[in-house]
C-alpha positions as CSV (number, residue, x, y, z in Angstrom):
1,M,-135.9,87.3,12.7
2,N,-137.4,90.8,12.3
3,D,-139.5,91.0,9.1
4,R,-139.0,94.7,8.6
5,E,-135.2,94.5,8.2
6,P,-133.4,92.7,5.5
7,P,-131.5,89.6,6.5
8,G,-128.0,90.2,7.8
9,T,-124.9,88.9,6.0
10,T,-126.7,86.0,4.2
11,I,-128.3,88.1,1.5
12,R,-126.4,91.3,1.1
13,H,-127.5,92.0,-2.4
14,I,-131.1,92.9,-1.5
15,P,-131.4,96.7,-0.8
16,A,-133.3,97.5,2.4
17,D,-135.9,99.6,0.5
18,D,-136.8,96.7,-1.8
19,W,-137.0,94.3,1.1
20,N,-139.2,96.5,3.1
21,R,-141.5,97.3,0.1
22,A,-141.9,93.5,-0.6
23,Q,-142.7,92.8,3.1
24,A,-145.3,95.7,3.3
25,N,-147.0,94.5,0.1
26,G,-146.9,90.9,0.9
27,K,-145.2,90.0,-2.3
28,P,-142.7,87.2,-2.3
29,V,-139.0,87.9,-2.6
30,V,-137.2,85.6,-4.9
31,I,-133.6,85.0,-4.0
32,V,-131.3,83.3,-6.5
33,I,-128.1,81.8,-5.1
34,R,-125.5,80.6,-7.5
35,D,-123.7,77.6,-6.1
36,R,-120.8,77.7,-8.5
37,H,-117.5,78.4,-6.8
38,G,-114.2,78.9,-8.6
39,V,-113.4,78.3,-12.2
40,E,-115.3,75.8,-14.3
41,W,-112.4,73.8,-15.8
42,R,-114.4,72.3,-18.6
43,R,-115.0,75.7,-20.0
44,C,-111.3,76.5,-20.0
45,L,-110.1,73.2,-21.4
46,F,-111.0,73.8,-25.1
47,P,-109.1,77.1,-25.5
48,F,-106.1,75.6,-23.8
49,A,-106.2,72.6,-26.0
50,V,-106.4,74.8,-29.1
51,A,-103.6,77.0,-28.0
52,G,-101.4,73.9,-27.2
53,A,-102.1,72.5,-30.7
54,V,-101.2,75.8,-32.3
55,V,-97.9,76.0,-30.3
56,L,-97.0,72.4,-31.1
57,G,-97.8,73.0,-34.8
58,C,-95.6,76.2,-34.9
59,W,-92.7,74.3,-33.2
60,G,-93.0,71.5,-35.8
61,L,-93.0,74.0,-38.6
62,V,-89.9,75.7,-37.3
63,A,-88.2,72.3,-36.9
64,V,-89.0,71.3,-40.5
65,L,-87.8,74.6,-41.8
66,C,-84.5,74.3,-39.9
67,A,-84.0,70.8,-41.3
68,L,-84.8,71.9,-44.8
69,L,-82.4,74.9,-44.6
70,D,-79.7,72.6,-43.2
71,F,-80.2,70.1,-46.0
72,A,-80.1,72.9,-48.6
73,A,-76.9,74.3,-47.1
74,H,-75.2,70.9,-47.2
75,T,-76.3,70.4,-50.8
76,V,-74.9,73.8,-51.9
77,T,-71.6,72.9,-50.1
78,V,-71.3,69.6,-51.8
79,I,-72.1,71.0,-55.3
80,A,-69.7,73.9,-54.8
81,G,-67.0,71.5,-53.7
82,A,-67.5,69.3,-56.7
83,A,-67.5,72.2,-59.1
84,G,-64.2,73.6,-58.1
85,P,-63.1,77.1,-58.8
86,I,-65.2,79.1,-61.2
87,G,-63.3,81.3,-63.7
88,I,-64.7,84.5,-65.1
89,G,-61.8,85.1,-67.5
90,G,-58.7,87.1,-67.5
91,G,-57.3,85.2,-64.5
92,V,-60.1,86.0,-62.0
93,T,-61.3,82.8,-60.3
94,L,-63.7,82.3,-57.4
95,R,-63.5,79.3,-55.1
96,L,-66.9,78.5,-53.7
97,A,-65.7,76.0,-51.1
98,R,-62.5,74.7,-49.6
99,R,-61.2,71.2,-50.2
100,R,-61.0,69.1,-47.1
């Protein structure tokens, strides 16, 4: 290997001027190689777990609200059916629900 030229494709991030200056002065060149490849899944697991918990909580809240509204609608129907027609006076009546 020629000491005056930077290494070929193994260390592309070192500029040739810096490499030549370090070789001329005799200073060491420190090369840091990161060996991490791809995505670190442990770092992504917590945000996905939190997002999943939020989604499940929202779906649970929607299901409970739907059940509560369904119960309220059935309650109003039963009460209106039991009350019968409501008269205002002068012959005007309002039927809240039909008899079955």
